[in-house]
Each structure stands twice: as structure tokens, then as C-alpha cells.
C-alpha positions as CSV (number, residue, x, y, z in Angstrom):
1,M,-129.4,-26.5,-15.5
2,S,-129.4,-27.6,-19.1
3,E,-130.5,-31.0,-20.3
4,N,-126.8,-31.9,-20.8
5,D,-126.0,-31.0,-17.2
6,A,-128.6,-33.3,-15.7
7,L,-127.6,-36.5,-14.0
8,N,-129.0,-39.6,-15.5
9,P,-131.1,-41.8,-13.1
10,A,-128.3,-44.5,-12.8
11,E,-125.9,-41.8,-11.5
12,V,-128.4,-40.5,-9.0
13,S,-129.2,-44.0,-7.6
14,N,-125.5,-44.9,-7.5
15,A,-124.7,-41.8,-5.5
16,A,-127.6,-42.5,-3.1
17,T,-126.4,-46.1,-2.6
18,G,-122.9,-45.1,-1.6
19,S,-124.1,-42.2,0.6
20,E,-126.7,-44.5,2.4
21,L,-123.9,-46.9,3.5
22,E,-121.3,-44.2,4.4
23,P,-122.6,-43.4,7.9
24,D,-122.6,-47.1,8.8
25,V,-119.2,-47.7,7.3
26,V,-117.7,-44.6,9.1
27,A,-119.3,-45.9,12.4
28,A,-117.6,-49.3,11.7
29,L,-114.2,-47.5,11.2
30,R,-114.7,-45.6,14.4
31,S,-115.1,-48.9,16.2
32,V,-111.4,-49.8,15.4
33,Y,-108.7,-48.6,17.7
34,D,-104.9,-48.7,17.7
35,P,-104.4,-50.5,21.0
36,E,-101.6,-48.2,21.9
37,I,-103.7,-45.0,21.4
38,P,-107.1,-44.6,23.1
39,V,-108.6,-42.9,19.9
40,N,-110.3,-44.6,17.0
41,I,-108.5,-44.8,13.6
42,H,-111.0,-42.5,11.9
43,E,-110.4,-39.7,14.5
44,L,-106.7,-40.3,14.3
45,G,-106.8,-39.4,10.6
46,L,-105.6,-42.8,9.5
47,I,-108.3,-43.2,6.8
48,Y,-107.0,-41.4,3.7
49,D,-109.7,-42.5,1.2
50,L,-113.0,-44.2,1.4
51,K,-115.0,-45.3,-1.7
52,I,-118.3,-47.1,-1.6
53,E,-119.6,-48.5,-4.9
54,P,-123.3,-48.9,-5.7
55,S,-122.8,-52.6,-5.4
56,G,-121.8,-52.3,-1.8
57,A,-118.1,-52.8,-2.4
58,V,-115.9,-50.7,-0.2
59,E,-112.3,-49.5,-0.9
60,I,-110.3,-48.0,1.9
61,K,-106.8,-46.5,1.7
62,M,-105.4,-46.1,5.1
63,T,-102.1,-45.5,6.9
64,L,-100.7,-46.1,10.4
65,T,-99.0,-43.7,12.7
66,A,-95.6,-45.2,11.8
67,P,-94.4,-47.9,9.4
68,S,-92.9,-49.7,12.4
69,C,-96.2,-49.8,14.3
70,P,-96.3,-53.2,16.0
71,E,-100.0,-53.5,15.0
72,A,-99.3,-53.0,11.3
73,G,-100.2,-56.6,10.5
74,A,-103.4,-56.5,12.6
75,I,-105.2,-53.2,12.2
76,P,-106.0,-53.5,8.5
77,G,-107.6,-56.9,9.1
78,R,-109.7,-55.4,12.0
79,V,-110.7,-52.6,9.6
80,E,-111.8,-55.1,7.0
81,S,-113.7,-57.2,9.5
82,A,-115.5,-54.2,11.0
83,V,-116.6,-52.8,7.6
84,R,-117.5,-56.2,6.2
85,A,-120.0,-56.6,9.1
86,V,-122.0,-53.5,7.9
87,P,-125.3,-54.6,6.4
88,G,-125.2,-53.8,2.7
89,V,-121.5,-54.1,2.3
90,T,-120.7,-56.8,-0.3
91,G,-116.9,-56.6,-0.2
92,V,-114.0,-54.8,1.4
93,H,-110.5,-54.0,0.1
94,V,-108.1,-52.3,2.5
95,E,-104.9,-50.8,1.1
96,L,-102.2,-49.8,3.5
97,V,-100.3,-46.7,2.2
98,W,-97.4,-44.6,3.5
99,E,-97.7,-41.5,1.4
100,P,-98.4,-39.0,2.6
101,P,-96.8,-39.9,5.9
102,W,-99.2,-39.6,8.8
103,S,-98.8,-36.7,11.2
104,P,-100.7,-35.5,14.3
105,T,-102.1,-32.6,12.1
106,L,-104.4,-35.2,10.5
107,M,-106.1,-35.9,13.8
108,S,-109.6,-34.5,14.4
109,E,-109.9,-31.7,17.0
110,A,-111.7,-34.1,19.3
111,A,-108.8,-36.6,19.1
112,R,-106.2,-33.9,19.8
113,L,-108.3,-32.8,22.8
114,Q,-108.6,-36.3,24.1
115,L,-104.9,-36.9,23.8
116,G,-104.1,-33.5,25.4
117,L,-102.5,-32.1,22.3
118,M,-104.4,-28.8,22.3
């Protein structure tokens, strides 16, 4: 690795900060369920993007199983509350997106097994 390829110390510490919070943020996401489906939103594949800034700010892009989901107004708020409770998180922004549309192929293997889809 040349001198030009090396990460500067700020980049290294920034990456460590985000990665240190990630397991706890993912655990918080796994604590949120769609009440109609006995699988957490993370395993359902509803989380499309997760960014954790060095400051502890978390940005989440997520979807729901369908735009007409009766829990559409509640689930993003539950996601925000669960992640905001993680020590070290300083802020949470949850964006509900519909592209690409969710499909069962986004579910984890464990979720498909739990729902008898394998």
C-alpha cells in the first residue's frame, strides 16, 4: 500500500465508530415486528439501507411488505424508537421507501424457514 492509499486517522476512527454501533443498532431493528407477521423487520428484508455516522446519527431506509400495510403509520415510529434507545445513538432518521418493491425473496433464509416458505 502506498502512502497515498493509506486511510487518514479520522477515516479510521469514523469507520470504527459506525461499526461499533452497528451490532446494537441491528439488534434494535430485530426487536421490531410487523404485528401481522411473526418475523422481525430485519429478517423480513424490510431494511434497505443503514448508515451510522461517527457522531452516532443513524439513517435508515426501509420499506413495508405492501404500501397498503395497516401498520404503515406505526412501524417506522417503532423503528425510530428502538434505534434511538441504543446507547451511543444521537439521532435517528427513518425514511419509508417503496422502490424497489419488497418481495419475499428479500427475506433471510431463517425467516423463510420460520414462515414455512422453504
